[in-house]
MARVEXZA-436150 format. One line per field, with one value per residue (C-alpha): residue number from 1; residue in three letters; chain; z, x, y. Coordinates in steps of 0.25 Angstrom, whole numbers, padded with zeros to 4 digits, always signed. Layout:
BEGIN
i: NUM,...
aa: ala,...
ch: A,...
c3: Z,...
c1: X,...
c2: Y,...
***
This chain:
BEGIN
i: 1,2,3,4,5,6,7,8,9,10,11,12,13,14,15,16,17,18,19,20,21,22,23,24,25,26,27,28,29,30,31,32,33,34,35,36,37,38,39,40,41,42,43,44,45,46,47,48,49,50,51,52,53,54,55,56,57,58,59,60,61,62,63,64,65,66,67,68,69,70,71,72,73,74,75,76,77,78,79,80,81,82,83,84,85,86,87,88,89,90,91,92,93,94,95,96,97,98,99,100,101,102,103,104,105,106,107,108,109,110,111,112,113,114,115,116,117,118,119,120,121,122,123,124,125,126,127,128,129,130,131,132,133,134,135,136,137,138,139,140,141,142,143,144,145,146,147,148,149,150,151,152,153,154,155,156,157,158,159,160,161,162,163,164,165,166,167,168,169,170,171,172,173,174,175,176,177,178,179,180,181,182,183,184,185,186,187,188,189,190,191,192,193,194,195,196,197,198,199,200,201,202,203,204,205,206,207,208,209,210,211,212,213,214,215,216,217,218,219,220,221,222,223,224,225,226,227,228,229,230,231,232,233,234,235,236,237,238,239,240,241,242,243,244,245,246,247,248,249,250,251,252,253,254,255,256,257,258,259,260
aa: unk,unk,unk,unk,unk,unk,unk,unk,unk,unk,unk,unk,unk,unk,unk,unk,unk,unk,unk,unk,unk,unk,unk,unk,unk,unk,unk,unk,unk,unk,unk,unk,unk,unk,unk,unk,unk,unk,unk,unk,unk,unk,unk,unk,unk,unk,unk,unk,unk,unk,unk,unk,unk,unk,unk,unk,unk,unk,unk,unk,unk,unk,unk,unk,unk,unk,unk,unk,unk,unk,unk,unk,unk,unk,unk,unk,unk,unk,unk,unk,unk,unk,unk,unk,unk,unk,unk,unk,unk,unk,unk,unk,unk,unk,unk,unk,unk,unk,unk,unk,unk,unk,unk,unk,unk,unk,unk,unk,unk,unk,unk,unk,unk,unk,unk,unk,unk,unk,unk,unk,unk,unk,unk,unk,unk,unk,unk,unk,unk,unk,unk,unk,unk,unk,unk,unk,unk,unk,unk,unk,unk,unk,unk,unk,unk,unk,unk,unk,unk,unk,unk,unk,unk,unk,unk,unk,unk,unk,unk,unk,unk,unk,unk,unk,unk,unk,unk,unk,unk,unk,unk,unk,unk,unk,unk,unk,unk,unk,unk,unk,unk,unk,unk,unk,unk,unk,unk,unk,unk,unk,unk,unk,unk,unk,unk,unk,unk,unk,unk,unk,unk,unk,unk,unk,unk,unk,unk,unk,unk,unk,unk,unk,unk,unk,unk,unk,unk,unk,unk,unk,unk,unk,unk,unk,unk,unk,unk,unk,unk,unk,unk,unk,unk,unk,unk,unk,unk,unk,unk,unk,unk,unk,unk,unk,unk,unk,unk,unk,unk,unk,unk,unk,unk,unk,unk,unk,unk,unk,unk,unk
ch: A,A,A,A,A,A,A,A,A,A,A,A,A,A,A,A,A,A,A,A,A,A,A,A,A,A,A,A,A,A,A,A,A,A,A,A,A,A,A,A,A,A,A,A,A,A,A,A,A,A,A,A,A,A,A,A,A,A,A,A,A,A,A,A,A,A,A,A,A,A,A,A,A,A,A,A,A,A,A,A,A,A,A,A,A,A,A,A,A,A,A,A,A,A,A,A,A,A,A,A,A,A,A,A,A,A,A,A,A,A,A,A,A,A,A,A,A,A,A,A,A,A,A,A,A,A,A,A,A,A,A,A,A,A,A,A,A,A,A,A,A,A,A,A,A,A,A,A,A,A,A,A,A,A,A,A,A,A,A,A,A,A,A,A,A,A,A,A,A,A,A,A,A,A,A,A,A,A,A,A,A,A,A,A,A,A,A,A,A,A,A,A,A,A,A,A,A,A,A,A,A,A,A,A,A,A,A,A,A,A,A,A,A,A,A,A,A,A,A,A,A,A,A,A,A,A,A,A,A,A,A,A,A,A,A,A,A,A,A,A,A,A,A,A,A,A,A,A,A,A,A,A,A,A,A,A,A,A,A,A
c3: -0041,-0032,-0017,-0013,-0025,-0020,-0006,-0009,-0020,-0010,+0003,+0007,+0015,+0023,+0024,+0033,+0031,+0022,+0018,+0015,+0008,+0007,-0007,-0002,-0002,+0000,-0008,-0002,-0007,+0001,-0001,+0002,+0007,-0008,-0013,-0021,-0018,-0015,-0019,-0013,-0019,-0024,-0027,-0033,-0044,-0044,-0051,-0042,-0044,-0059,-0059,-0048,-0048,-0038,-0026,-0028,-0032,-0026,-0015,-0015,-0023,-0023,-0017,-0029,-0043,-0052,-0060,-0047,-0042,-0056,-0051,-0039,-0038,-0036,-0031,-0031,-0033,-0024,-0024,-0014,-0023,-0036,-0032,-0039,-0027,-0025,-0040,-0046,-0061,-0065,-0056,-0062,-0077,-0074,-0070,-0081,-0086,-0073,-0069,-0054,-0050,-0046,-0035,-0032,-0030,-0043,-0047,-0046,-0054,-0065,-0065,-0066,-0079,-0084,-0082,-0090,-0079,-0085,-0079,-0075,-0065,-0059,-0048,-0040,-0025,-0017,-0002,+0003,-0010,-0010,-0018,-0014,-0020,-0019,-0007,-0002,+0000,-0003,+0003,+0000,+0012,+0014,+0011,+0011,+0002,-0001,-0015,-0019,-0020,-0016,-0019,-0011,-0003,+0008,+0005,+0014,+0010,+0017,+0015,+0023,+0037,+0035,+0032,+0026,+0025,+0016,+0020,+0006,+0006,+0015,+0027,+0040,+0041,+0055,+0053,+0039,+0044,+0055,+0044,+0035,+0046,+0053,+0057,+0049,+0057,+0048,+0049,+0041,+0040,+0029,+0031,+0024,+0032,+0023,+0028,+0013,+0003,+0014,+0019,+0034,+0041,+0050,+0062,+0055,+0049,+0063,+0068,+0056,+0062,+0076,+0070,+0060,+0071,+0061,+0065,+0057,+0051,+0041,+0036,+0021,+0010,+0016,+0011,-0003,-0011,-0006,-0009,-0004,+0009,+0024,+0037,+0047,+0048,+0061,+0067,+0061,+0067,+0081,+0081,+0076,+0088,+0098,+0093,+0088,+0097,+0090,+0077,+0072,+0064,+0052,+0044,+0030,+0023,+0007,+0003,+0017,+0021,+0033,+0035,+0041
c1: -0026,-0029,-0027,-0020,-0010,-0008,-0006,+0004,+0012,+0012,+0017,+0031,+0036,+0047,+0060,+0058,+0042,+0032,+0018,+0008,-0006,-0017,-0022,-0033,-0035,-0020,-0013,-0004,+0005,+0018,+0026,+0041,+0050,+0055,+0041,+0039,+0027,+0026,+0012,+0008,-0004,-0011,-0026,-0031,-0041,-0053,-0045,-0051,-0066,-0063,-0055,-0063,-0078,-0086,-0081,-0068,-0073,-0066,-0075,-0068,-0059,-0045,-0037,-0027,-0028,-0017,-0015,-0011,-0002,+0005,+0008,+0016,+0031,+0028,+0040,+0034,+0020,+0020,+0009,+0008,+0001,-0007,-0022,-0030,-0031,-0016,-0011,-0021,-0020,-0028,-0018,-0005,-0010,-0010,+0004,+0011,+0018,+0024,+0038,+0038,+0039,+0029,+0032,+0024,+0024,+0025,+0011,+0010,+0021,+0016,+0003,+0009,+0016,+0004,-0002,+0009,+0019,+0033,+0041,+0051,+0042,+0037,+0045,+0041,+0041,+0041,+0041,+0055,+0058,+0058,+0064,+0071,+0067,+0075,+0066,+0059,+0060,+0050,+0049,+0040,+0035,+0025,+0010,+0001,-0011,-0012,-0015,-0022,-0008,+0003,+0014,+0008,+0018,+0018,+0026,+0035,+0040,+0051,+0054,+0065,+0061,+0046,+0040,+0027,+0022,+0010,+0006,-0001,-0012,-0009,-0014,-0007,+0006,+0011,+0025,+0027,+0023,+0033,+0043,+0039,+0041,+0052,+0062,+0053,+0046,+0034,+0028,+0015,+0010,-0002,-0011,-0024,-0036,-0046,-0046,-0049,-0041,-0032,-0028,-0028,-0040,-0039,-0036,-0024,-0019,-0018,-0010,-0001,+0001,+0004,+0015,+0021,+0021,+0020,+0019,+0006,-0004,-0014,-0025,-0027,-0036,-0050,-0062,-0059,-0063,-0076,-0072,-0058,-0062,-0062,-0055,-0058,-0048,-0052,-0051,-0037,-0034,-0040,-0032,-0019,-0021,-0022,-0012,-0001,-0001,+0011,+0006,-0004,-0016,-0019,-0030,-0028,-0039,-0038,-0028,-0023,-0008,+0000,+0014,+0024
c2: +0085,+0074,+0077,+0065,+0067,+0081,+0076,+0066,+0075,+0086,+0079,+0080,+0068,+0072,+0063,+0051,+0052,+0044,+0048,+0037,+0039,+0029,+0027,+0018,+0002,-0002,+0010,+0020,+0031,+0034,+0047,+0047,+0059,+0058,+0062,+0049,+0041,+0026,+0019,+0006,-0001,+0011,+0008,+0020,+0017,+0007,-0003,-0015,-0010,-0011,-0024,-0031,-0025,-0018,-0026,-0019,-0005,+0006,+0013,+0027,+0034,+0034,+0046,+0046,+0041,+0034,+0047,+0054,+0043,+0045,+0060,+0055,+0052,+0037,+0030,+0016,+0010,-0002,-0014,-0025,-0034,-0035,-0034,-0023,-0015,-0014,-0015,-0004,-0008,+0006,+0014,+0007,+0008,+0024,+0023,+0016,+0027,+0032,+0027,+0023,+0008,-0003,-0013,-0025,-0040,-0048,-0051,-0036,-0032,-0042,-0035,-0021,-0026,-0030,-0016,-0011,-0006,-0006,-0018,-0008,-0002,-0015,-0020,-0033,-0034,-0047,-0049,-0045,-0037,-0023,-0010,+0003,+0015,+0028,+0033,+0021,+0005,-0004,-0018,-0029,-0038,-0049,-0049,-0061,-0058,-0073,-0079,-0065,-0059,-0070,-0059,-0048,-0039,-0029,-0017,-0009,+0005,+0012,+0027,+0032,+0028,+0026,+0012,+0009,-0005,-0009,-0023,-0025,-0035,-0046,-0054,-0054,-0063,-0058,-0065,-0060,-0046,-0046,-0049,-0038,-0027,-0033,-0022,-0012,-0001,+0002,+0015,+0012,-0002,-0003,-0015,-0021,-0023,-0027,-0043,-0047,-0055,-0060,-0046,-0043,-0037,-0026,-0033,-0041,-0029,-0023,-0035,-0033,-0018,-0024,-0033,-0022,-0010,+0001,+0015,+0016,+0006,+0008,-0001,-0002,-0010,-0007,+0000,+0003,-0010,-0016,-0030,-0028,-0020,-0024,-0021,-0010,+0000,+0005,-0009,-0009,+0004,+0000,-0014,-0007,+0003,-0009,-0019,-0009,+0003,+0009,+0009,+0021,+0015,+0024,+0024,+0030,+0037,+0035,+0046,+0049,+0050,+0046,+0052,+0043
***
């Protein structure tokens, strides 16, 4: 059995805590105290390479596959937008017979239905919207991915007292970010640093951390796909240490867990 699957299945999350694993690229799995798992932008196949060619070939294997994800008690499968490294069609096709809900912006939902996902499982999210599940709340906030994905969103998950803010693919819009985190104490901020296709680079992402002032901050969206890589995670961490001294920078290995 896959070792990451065993780890996720075997971990008991105490009340008031939240466990977060990096799945690579911009993908994460969050285990709630109830034992259920929320997925955010999981990219676990080589769909980009298959669809877009060698410039987007996966450079190292995923720590978990679609078949293993299907064995988890998934509370929700969330996507920030419809690009191939966030909406992993090869993964989703293997999950068509499951019964958990999908959430994403309107274009993402449209593509899910094209893939054959039952419309009852597809839920549209736009900035300012959200959903309340029995063990967590989901809120869609601002993201600016330009014309590449005009309905892209960031996603905030709250489980009991713990809050994870996944910024999605976005440039830095300081005032909109302040609005997104107003009156919110973020435990983990996840920010892209690749500096391509309209995304923040590592310095801009560190500035986002300074504004959001989370307990932990993690860079994502680097080094997996040669045509969509960039950013220096060490530079990000150094800038966070300098500019946001109350935040602990955390560099996930693919498959590594952070317990909040």
